[in-house]
VOGU-3710 file (C-alpha; in Angstrom, 3 decimals, decimal comma):
1> mikvehlsks> -0,141/-0,041/0,069  0,968/3,566/-0,710  -0,336/6,200/1,726  -0,181/9,802/0,894  -0,756/12,576/3,699  -1,442/16,119/3,004  1,087/16,325/-0,056  1,732/19,772/-1,473  4,055/21,077/-4,111  4,604/24,358/-5,842
11> fsgvnvlndi> 6,774/25,852/-8,575  7,703/29,489/-8,678  5,119/30,179/-6,251  2,241/28,408/-8,059  0,524/25,593/-6,135  0,490/22,544/-8,344  -0,531/20,088/-5,742  -2,533/21,313/-2,582  -3,087/19,129/0,492  -3,716/15,781/-1,028
21> stsfergktn> -4,455/12,786/1,156  -5,292/9,420/-0,074  -4,111/5,772/-0,458  -3,547/3,050/-2,896  -3,977/-0,655/-2,272  -1,652/-3,628/-3,094  -2,958/-5,914/-5,802  -5,201/-3,261/-7,435  -5,015/-0,888/-10,512  -5,351/2,416/-9,027
31> viigqsgsgk> -6,057/5,023/-11,485  -5,301/8,990/-11,275  -7,296/11,130/-13,636  -7,829/14,775/-14,345  -7,667/17,533/-17,028  -4,286/18,605/-18,532  -2,786/20,841/-15,823  -4,572/19,099/-13,080  -1,339/18,037/-11,181  -1,343/14,266/-12,320
41> tvflksligl> 2,055/13,955/-13,511  3,471/16,180/-10,718  1,734/13,898/-8,230  3,088/10,834/-9,706  6,665/12,206/-9,917  6,491/13,153/-6,398  5,494/9,598/-5,309  8,497/8,004/-7,041  10,758/10,749/-5,610  11,543/12,824/-8,726
51> hqpdagriaf> 10,098/15,772/-7,181  10,599/16,827/-3,497  7,092/17,791/-1,866  6,892/21,092/-0,066  4,662/19,563/2,532  3,299/16,308/3,366  4,405/12,557/3,641  4,332/9,353/1,504  4,501/5,916/3,152  5,331/2,735/1,251
61> dgvyldeler> 3,811/-0,235/3,185  4,139/1,763/6,431  7,537/3,144/5,714  7,907/6,965/5,401  10,076/8,089/2,666  11,397/11,120/4,394  12,681/8,873/7,187  14,941/6,779/5,063  18,636/7,207/4,728  20,100/7,657/1,115
71> neqrelrkam> 21,103/4,044/0,791  17,495/2,958/2,001  15,916/5,218/-0,566  17,975/3,578/-3,139  16,641/0,224/-2,069  13,026/1,416/-2,162  13,624/2,751/-5,694  14,730/-0,753/-6,759  11,232/-1,967/-5,697  9,713/0,574/-8,010
81> gmvfqgsalf> 8,907/-0,084/-11,783  8,133/2,709/-14,047  6,353/2,773/-17,416  6,993/6,128/-19,005  4,862/7,942/-21,575  6,394/7,127/-24,829  7,964/4,103/-23,560  11,468/5,709/-23,157  13,401/3,120/-24,525  17,143/3,599/-25,527
91> dsmtvaenvc> 17,231/3,736/-29,245  20,818/2,428/-29,408  19,979/-0,682/-27,420  18,285/-3,946/-28,461  15,061/-5,185/-26,756  17,139/-7,481/-24,510  19,410/-4,739/-23,470  16,716/-2,097/-22,625  14,958/-4,729/-20,477  18,289/-5,634/-18,715
101> fpmqmfttys> 19,280/-2,103/-17,987  17,704/-1,903/-14,414  19,625/-5,108/-13,538  22,912/-3,387/-14,709  22,128/-0,457/-12,569  20,875/-2,032/-9,325  22,043/-5,715/-9,109  25,188/-7,998/-9,162  23,429/-10,731/-10,913  25,655/-12,979/-13,217
111> ekekkdqvdr> 25,167/-12,884/-16,845  23,016/-16,075/-16,745  20,730/-14,790/-14,169  20,203/-11,582/-16,148  19,488/-13,446/-19,306  17,054/-15,822/-17,555  15,319/-12,704/-16,069  15,187/-10,950/-19,449  13,654/-14,181/-21,156  11,037/-14,571/-18,400
121> vlnrvnlvda> 9,723/-11,035/-18,592  9,660/-10,836/-22,420  7,812/-14,221/-22,457  5,246/-12,638/-19,976  4,631/-9,851/-22,111  4,401/-11,987/-25,240  7,593/-10,784/-26,864  9,478/-14,209/-27,096  11,380/-13,442/-30,420  12,136/-9,834/-29,981
131> hhkypaelsg> 15,354/-9,909/-28,093  17,551/-8,646/-30,886  15,288/-5,997/-32,199  15,878/-2,348/-31,982  13,132/0,114/-30,773  12,763/1,502/-34,249  11,884/-1,908/-35,440  8,970/-2,042/-33,002  5,257/-1,138/-33,200  3,841/1,329/-30,568
141> gmkkrvaiar> 2,266/-1,484/-28,926  5,452/-3,515/-28,774  7,373/-0,681/-27,460  4,854/-0,496/-24,508  5,352/-3,991/-23,819  9,076/-3,723/-23,740  8,718/-0,978/-21,252  6,413/-2,948/-19,144  8,875/-5,752/-19,269  11,685/-3,451/-18,181
151> aivlnprylf> 9,492/-2,100/-15,397  8,899/-5,638/-13,865  12,346/-7,263/-14,436  13,318/-6,582/-10,749  9,990/-8,029/-9,400  8,734/-4,745/-8,034  6,516/-4,027/-5,317  5,183/-0,942/-6,918  4,410/-0,105/-10,537  3,897/3,433/-11,921
161> cdepnsgldp> 2,527/3,944/-15,285  2,402/7,351/-17,090  0,023/7,620/-19,873  0,604/3,885/-20,789  -1,792/4,078/-23,675  -0,606/7,481/-25,216  -0,431/7,111/-28,974  -1,958/3,733/-29,241  -4,942/2,614/-31,353  -7,976/1,525/-29,193
171> rtailiddli> -7,550/-2,237/-29,699  -3,860/-2,077/-28,610  -4,702/0,180/-25,710  -7,095/-2,449/-24,377  -4,225/-5,198/-24,709  -1,954/-2,926/-22,615  -4,557/-2,324/-20,166  -5,280/-5,889/-19,678  -1,542/-6,763/-19,543  -1,117/-4,146/-16,753
181> qeitreydit> -3,959/-5,574/-14,839  -2,817/-8,913/-15,095  0,693/-8,304/-13,981  -0,724/-6,356/-10,901  -2,587/-9,288/-9,775  0,006/-11,920/-10,610  2,775/-10,005/-8,822  0,544/-8,637/-6,094  1,840/-5,089/-6,361  0,637/-1,720/-6,001
191> tlinthdmns> -0,013/-0,101/-9,341  -0,781/3,593/-10,103  -1,853/4,611/-13,516  -1,769/8,142/-14,643  -4,132/8,541/-17,701  -6,679/10,725/-19,468  -8,176/7,682/-21,212  -11,730/7,011/-19,820  -11,923/3,808/-21,577  -8,907/2,634/-19,664
201> vmqigekivf> -10,303/3,950/-16,386  -13,686/1,920/-16,917  -11,809/-1,215/-18,028  -9,267/-1,637/-15,323  -9,688/1,199/-12,748  -10,431/-0,412/-9,308  -9,674/2,763/-7,526  -9,964/6,161/-8,899  -8,437/9,477/-7,842  -9,573/12,510/-9,688
211> lkegklaweg> -7,472/15,647/-9,193  -8,848/19,074/-10,325  -6,616/22,336/-9,980  -4,013/20,295/-7,769  -6,702/19,153/-5,298  -8,264/15,929/-4,573  -11,689/16,396/-6,009  -13,165/12,923/-5,823  -12,140/9,266/-5,310  -13,952/6,163/-5,460
221> tkeeifitdn> -14,650/3,171/-7,756  -15,622/3,136/-11,410  -19,237/2,080/-10,385  -19,449/4,927/-8,013  -18,528/7,410/-10,790  -21,880/6,638/-12,341  -24,073/7,513/-9,187  -22,158/10,295/-7,397  -23,489/13,840/-7,135  -20,054/15,247/-7,260
231> qaisdfvyas> -20,330/17,663/-10,074  -16,678/18,003/-10,807  -16,065/14,370/-11,668  -19,507/14,285/-13,425  -18,499/17,198/-15,858  -15,155/15,456/-16,401  -16,597/12,007/-17,124  -19,942/13,054/-19,075  -18,073/14,971/-21,675  -18,518/11,784/-23,699
241> elyqnvrkvy> -22,238/10,975/-24,778  -21,355/7,494/-24,363  -20,783/7,706/-20,627  -23,935/9,804/-20,141  -25,832/6,667/-21,424  -23,907/4,342/-19,201  -24,721/6,640/-16,395  -28,444/6,280/-16,866  -28,011/2,498/-16,715  -26,207/2,571/-13,331
251> qekaktgh> -28,560/5,165/-11,895  -31,604/2,846/-12,722  -29,808/-0,114/-11,208  -29,173/2,043/-8,017  -32,875/2,887/-7,823  -34,188/-0,706/-8,423  -31,262/-2,405/-6,486  -30,429/-4,808/-9,457
//
């Protein structure tokens, strides 16, 4: 579990995050949503230590980040996997070398152990024969799967995904969503997904955190979205006519109890 307590962050005097408190459970796909400029990316980067909060605390399975020594923070970061927007693969490295990179940085594994780990995670993301390909030879969906393989190669306890479906066609996006959710459950990890894709939210979001203007405006399940009277989340979700129709179905179910 990741617990966030009264987190605030500003840049040049402008508040980007304002007193956010929430928690994210292990074994679930936790989704962060909000309009552009709502603070989603800064929030995610604060959780993984790329931004130092101005106020507030973050606990990983009961251990507060600000209480750790530098070497202990390094060990914690080894337990974090990250899937970046755009995949962020090294163009000059093969798929296998990209996936192996975290092990080169953080472990003293033998070459055989590294190879075995690379084989295992590439097999898990259905890229059995892609070891010697370069990123330029891959489709967008394949790049995302390589990025996921790299993120899980150290068997993380926490997985952070920043816009994992960015630039993908709808069918490939669904495959990536399903893969992330499957891995979350198999590895029993705490997964956070930063996204603007409501299809992803409704497909795999088990807990949803909605940020607006740097504040926590709403949190709940994807089912609760359709029956909440919170105007901010309603305005965000029901910009799509599709979800206006879905909302009517859920509201009717709530009235009848079925």
